[in-house]
GUZA-408582 format. One record per residue: x, y, z of N, C-alpha, C in turn. Coordinates in steps of 0.1 Angstrom, whole numbers, plus 5000, padded with zeros to 4 digits. Layout:
<nodes>
XYZXYZXYZ;...
</nodes>
This chain:
<nodes>
429693847969430893877977431193757987;432393737990432893627998433493688011;433293628022434093648034434893528036;436193538035437093428036437793428050;437593328058438293308071439093188069;440393208070441293088069442093068081;442492938082443392898092444492818085;445692868085446692808077447892768086;448592668081449792628088450992648078;452092688082453192728074454492658079;455292618069456592568073457592668065;458492728072459392818066460492728059;460592738046461492648039462792708036;462892828035464192888032464193038037;465393078042465493218045466893268043;466993388041468393448039468293598038;469393658034469493808034468593868024;468193788013467393848002465893818005;465493748015464093728018463793588022;462593558025462093428030461193368020;461193238019460193158012459493058021;458193048020457492958028456492888020;456092768025455092678019454092648030;452892628026451892588036450592538029;449692508038448292468034447292558041;446192578035445192668041443792598040;442992628049441592578049440692678055;439492688051438592788056437192778052;436392868056434992878052434692998044;433892988034433593108025432093128027;431693248030430293288030429993338016;429193268008428893307995427493267992;426693367988425293337986425093297971;424493187969424193137955422693177953;422393297949421093347949420193267939;420693237927419793167917419593027921;420592957927420392817931419392817943;419492917952418592917963417192947959;416993027949415693057943415092927938;415892847931415392717926414992627937;415792627948415592537959414292577966;413992707968412792757974411592707965;411692727952410592687944410292537944;411392457945411292307946410592277959;410992347970410392317983408892347983;408492447976407092487976406292377968;406892327957406292227949406192097956;407292047961407391917967406991907982;406892027988406392028002407391978012;408592038013409492008023410691918019;411491978010412691898006413791918016;414791828017415791828026417091908021;416892028017417992108012417892248018;419092298023419092428029419692528018;419792658021420392748012421892718010;422392737998423792727996424392867999;424992878011425593008015426992998022;427392878024428692858030429492738023;430692768019431492668012432692638020;433292528018434592488023435592518013;436792568017437792598007439192558013;439992498005441292458010442292447998;443592458001444592447991445992477996;446992467988448392497992448692647989;449792697994450292827990451792827991;452392927984453792957984453893107986;454793147995454893287998456393327998;456593447992457993507993457893638000;458893668008458893788016460193848016;460193988015461494068015461094188023;461694208035461494318043459994328048;459394448045457994458049456994408039;457494368027456594328016456594178014;455394128010455293978007454393957995;454593847989453693797978453393657980;452093627979451693487981450893437969;451193327964450393257953449593147959;448293157958447393057965446292997955;446592877950445492807944444592737954;443292727951442392667961441292597954;440592507961439492427957438392457967;437092487962435992507970434892417967;433992397976432792307974431692337984;430492327979429292327988428192247981;427492177990426492087985425292087995;424092077990422892067999421891977992;421191908001420091817996420591667995;419591587993419891447991418691387984;418891267978417791197972417391267959;416091307958415591357945415991507943;416391577953416691717952418091747957;419091777948420391807952420891927944;421692017951422192137946423692147950;424592167941425992177945426792267936;427792317941428792397933430192367938;431092347928432492327931433292407922;434592427925435392507916436792527922;437492617916438892647920439092797918;440092847926440492987924442092987924;442593087917443993107918444193257922;444793277933444893417938446293457940;446593587937447893657940447593757951;448293737962448093827974449393907975;449194037977450294127979450194177994;451194148002451094178016452094278021;451594348031452394458038452394418053;453594408059453794368073454294498081;453294578086453694698093454194678107;453694578114454094548128454494398130;455594378137455894238140456994238151;456994118157457994088167458493948165;459093888175459593748173458493648172;457293678178456293578179454993608170;454793728167453593768160453893868148;453293848137453493938125452093978120;451794108120450494158115450694188101;449694158092449794198078448494238073;448594328063447494378055447694318041;446594288033446794228020445794278010;446094277998445194307987445694207975;444794187966445194097955444194087944;444493997935443593967924443293817924;442193777919441793637919441093597906;441293477902440593417891439793297897;438593277893437793167898436993097887;436892967888436092887879435092807887;433892797883432892727891431992637882;431692517888430792417881429592397891;428392407885427192397892426392267888;425792197897424992087894423592097901;422592077894421192077899420491947896;419891887906418991777904417691797911;416591807904415291827909414391717903;414091617911413291507908413891437895;413291437884413791377872414691467863;414791597867415491697859416891717864;417891717856419291747860419891847850;420691937856421292037847422692067853;423692097844424992127848425392257841;426092347848426592467842427892507847;428592587840429992637845430192777840;431092847848431492977845432793017852;433293137848434493187854434593337854;435493397862435593537862436793587870;437093717869438193777877437593857888;438393867899437893947910439094007918;438794057930439894117938439594087953;440594117961440394087975441194187984;440694197996441494278006441294198020;442194218029442094158042443294188051;443194128063444294148072444394018080;445493998087445693878094446993888103;447193778110448393768119448993628117;450293628117451093508117451593488131;451293368137451693338150452793238149;453993278153455193188151455493098162;455992978159456392878169457592808162;458792848165459992788159459992808144;460092708136460092718121458692708115;457692708124456292688119455492818123;454392838116453492948119452092908116;451192958124449792948122449293088117;448593098106448093218101446593228103;446193338109444793368111444493488102;443493468093443293568083441793588080;441393708079439993748075440093848064;439193828055439193918043437893918036;437794008026436694018017437193998003;436493897996436893867982435693887973;435793977963434793997954435093917941;434393807939434693717928433393667923;432593757916431293707911431393627899;430693507899430593427887429193417884;428693527877427293547875426793477862;427593457853427193407840427593257838;426893167845427193027843426492987830;427092907822426592857809426192717811;424992677807424592537808425392457798;425892337804426692247796425992117793;424992087801424191967798422891967807;421891907802420591887810419891767804;419091707813418191597809416991597818;415891537812414691537820413891657816;412791677823411891787821411891887833;412192007831412192097843410792137847;410592177860409292217865408792337858;407492357857406892467850407092597857;407392607870407592737876408992787874;
</nodes>
């Protein structure tokens, strides 16, 4: 599971009697535990006696979005790129990828300066993983569908807005398929 905290900036590009359209960029932190990679890191640490790699549990995520709004309802299309990397030298673990999310929003409370929203949606994610342990390297990739829920506020300042959002995204990519490897893996 992911906890996505984003800070976005928005420029309102068009508005009219049929609704509003906005464009923006978002950036945030994703709490995501990479259990299998972390197990490999722990085993490598026990073998090598103190490698410089921490658990992979926080990723950076950023990307653009476009949003349409009519009355109390909104729809946001949000592609994003995420990455996390730990280690250096002989032991490196990383994962990168992208998501494409469709957010359906409800704005129950708002005034001229602040807009509260609740959201739900669906997400598609694709992930690539890279492992380097001494002379062994491996690469894998996978993808899956997921869903999300959250809430947030839009703080308005003229034709701009800052969006503070917190949510929960369930997007498990549990079946990574090895695409390449070289070297000899450790016996454990």
